[in-house]
C-alpha positions in Angstrom: 0.0 0.0 0.0 1.2 3.5 -0.8 1.2 5.0 2.7 3.4 6.7 5.2 2.7 7.1 8.9 4.3 9.8 11.0 4.2 10.2 14.8 3.6 13.8 15.7 4.9 15.6 18.8 1.4 15.9 20.3 1.0 12.1 20.2 -1.2 11.9 17.1 -0.3 9.7 14.2 -0.5 11.1 10.7 -1.2 8.8 7.8 -0.4 10.3 4.4 -2.4 8.7 1.6 -1.7 9.1 -2.1 -4.8 10.4 -4.0 -3.7 8.5 -7.1 -4.4 5.3 -5.2 -7.4 6.2 -3.2 -10.2 8.6 -3.7 -11.7 11.0 -1.2 -15.0 9.0 -0.8 -13.1 5.9 0.2 -11.0 7.7 2.7 -14.0 9.3 4.3 -15.9 6.0 4.4 -13.0 4.3 6.1 -12.6 7.2 8.5 -16.3 7.0 9.5 -15.9 3.4 10.4 -13.1 4.1 12.8 -14.7 7.0 14.8 -15.6 4.6 17.6 -12.0 3.7 18.1 -10.2 7.0 17.9 -10.5 10.7 17.0 -9.9 11.4 13.3 -9.3 14.4 11.3 -9.0 14.3 7.4 -7.6 17.1 5.3 -5.7 17.6 2.1 -2.0 18.0 2.7 -1.2 18.7 -0.9 -3.0 18.3 -4.3 -1.9 14.6 -4.3 -1.8 13.7 -0.6 -4.7 13.2 1.9 -3.8 13.4 5.5 -5.6 11.4 8.2 -4.8 12.3 11.8 -5.4 9.7 14.5 -5.7 10.6 18.1 -6.3 8.0 20.8 -9.4 8.1 22.9 -7.6 5.7 25.3 -4.9 3.2 25.0 -1.2 2.9 24.2 0.7 4.1 21.2 1.0 0.4 20.1 -2.8 0.2 20.1 -2.9 3.3 17.9 -0.5 1.8 15.4 -2.7 -1.3 15.2 -5.8 1.0 14.6 -3.9 2.7 11.7 -3.1 -0.7 10.3 -6.8 -1.7 10.5 -7.7 1.6 8.9 -5.3 0.8 6.0 -7.1 -2.5 5.4 -10.5 -0.9 5.6 -9.3 1.8 3.1 -8.4 -1.0 0.6 -11.9 -2.5 1.1 -13.6 0.8 0.6 -11.6 1.6 -2.6 -12.6 -1.8 -4.0 -16.3 -1.1 -3.2 -16.0 2.2 -4.9 -14.5 0.6 -8.0 -17.2 -2.1 -8.1 -19.9 0.6 -7.7 -18.5 2.5 -10.6 -18.2 -0.6 -12.8 -21.5 -2.3 -11.9 -23.7 0.4 -10.4 -25.9 0.7 -13.5 -26.5 -3.1 -13.5 -27.7 -2.9 -9.9 -29.9 0.1 -10.7 -31.6 -1.8 -13.6 -32.2 -4.9 -11.4 -33.8 -2.7 -8.7 -35.9 -0.9 -11.3 -37.2 -4.1 -12.7 -37.9 -5.6 -9.3 -40.0 -2.7 -8.2 -41.7 -2.0 -11.6 -45.5 -2.3 -11.6 -46.8 -5.6 -12.9 -48.9 -5.3 -16.1 
């Protein structure tokens, strides 16, 4: 995975994500799933890099690193879902349309 994690002086971890690999929607979906585990802040660091800041709600630094690893796995899952949606979304829409069409 094209990622880089940096430990900041205030104890937060910063994950730098390449926008060429992952789109904004996938990053935000993954971040939303991790809000029960830690505090997150997402922002553009540059035109090609998205930054995700992780702050512990409780627990050790090692636990935070494990959370970041889990986030990276979830980010891959979300990017695959986004790709499948783009490729097959019209097919799903047609199936739903037919399923709920009035019977003649």
